[in-house]
Every structure is written in C-alpha cells, then in structure tokens.
C-alpha positions in Angstrom: 125.9 156.1 91.3 127.9 159.2 90.2 129.1 160.8 87.0 132.5 162.4 86.8 133.8 165.3 84.7 137.5 165.9 84.4 138.4 169.4 85.5 142.1 168.9 85.0 144.4 166.0 83.9 143.4 162.9 82.2 141.4 159.9 83.1 141.8 156.6 81.2 138.7 154.2 81.0 140.1 150.7 80.7 139.0 147.1 80.8 141.4 144.2 81.2 140.7 141.2 79.0 140.7 137.6 80.2 144.2 137.3 78.7 145.5 140.3 80.7 145.4 142.8 77.7 144.6 146.2 78.6 141.9 147.7 76.4 141.6 151.6 76.6 138.0 152.6 75.9 138.2 156.3 76.6 140.8 159.1 77.3 139.0 161.9 79.0 140.7 165.2 79.3 139.6 168.4 80.8 135.9 169.2 80.1 135.1 165.5 79.3 132.7 163.3 81.2 134.0 159.9 82.0 132.1 156.8 80.8 128.8 158.7 79.7 127.0 155.3 79.0 127.3 154.4 82.6 124.6 157.0 83.3 122.1 154.5 82.1 123.8 151.2 83.2 123.3 149.4 86.4 126.8 148.0 86.3 129.7 149.3 84.3 132.7 146.9 84.0 135.6 149.2 83.5 138.2 151.0 85.7 138.7 154.7 85.5 142.5 155.4 86.1 144.1 158.8 86.5 146.8 158.9 83.8 148.4 161.9 85.5 147.6 164.2 88.4 143.9 164.9 87.9 141.0 166.7 89.4 137.4 165.6 88.7 134.0 167.0 89.5 131.2 164.5 90.6 127.4 164.7 90.3 124.8 162.2 91.5 123.7 160.1 88.4 120.1 160.0 89.6 120.0 163.8 89.6 121.4 164.0 86.1 118.7 161.4 84.9 116.0 163.5 86.6 117.3 166.7 84.9 117.2 164.9 81.5 113.7 163.8 82.1 112.4 167.5 82.7 114.8 169.5 80.5 114.6 168.8 76.8 117.3 171.2 75.9 119.7 169.4 78.3 118.6 166.1 76.9 119.3 167.3 73.3 122.8 168.4 74.2 123.5 165.1 75.7 122.2 163.3 72.6 124.4 165.5 70.4 127.4 164.8 72.6 126.9 161.0 72.5 126.3 161.0 68.8 129.6 162.8 68.4 131.4 160.3 70.7 130.1 157.5 68.5 131.3 159.2 65.4 134.8 159.5 67.0 134.8 155.8 68.1 133.8 154.8 64.5 136.6 156.8 63.0 139.2 155.4 65.4 137.9 151.8 64.5 138.3 152.5 60.8 141.9 153.8 61.4 142.8 150.7 63.3 141.2 148.5 60.7 143.5 150.0 58.1 146.6 149.3 60.1 
C-alpha cells in the first residue's frame, strides 16, 4: 500500500528460498526506491530489511499510480528508471554467470 524511498542508510530487499538460502534482490541506498515493481503488484513476496540505521520516506502507492495516470512526464521518468534497473540487473546476472 506504500512505496518507500531511502533517505539515508541502506535497505536490502531479500527473499528466503525453500532451502533457507537468502537471495538479495535489491540494495537500496539514499535516493533509491525500494521494490519499485511492487507499485503494480497486489502482493510482493520479499522482505525489506534495514542493513544499517536507515531513514525512509513513505508515499501511498495509490496516489503514485494516480499521478502516473495523469502526468506523462512523471510516467516517462519512471519508465526510464525501471529500464535502467533492468539493465543493471542483467549486467549483474552476466557477471554472476561468468563466475
């Protein structure tokens, strides 16, 4: 129901596998939004954990979705941001595949 931006510190978005392995999906530092895809998901199956003393700012997800519906410039900035996050995730996957 809310989106969170990290103001200070770091939030780790993680999921624990059935075998108990901890999978880190995102490390969000100051200026980053935590779990952007959750803006469009009814349920999001991850935990956000503060990796250090952290301050976050929250905004209602419904209000953000309404803003995106009426403001094309904001929607374009979000699309650009999400595309960049996909590029970064793919680069990380390539690096891990080479290991």
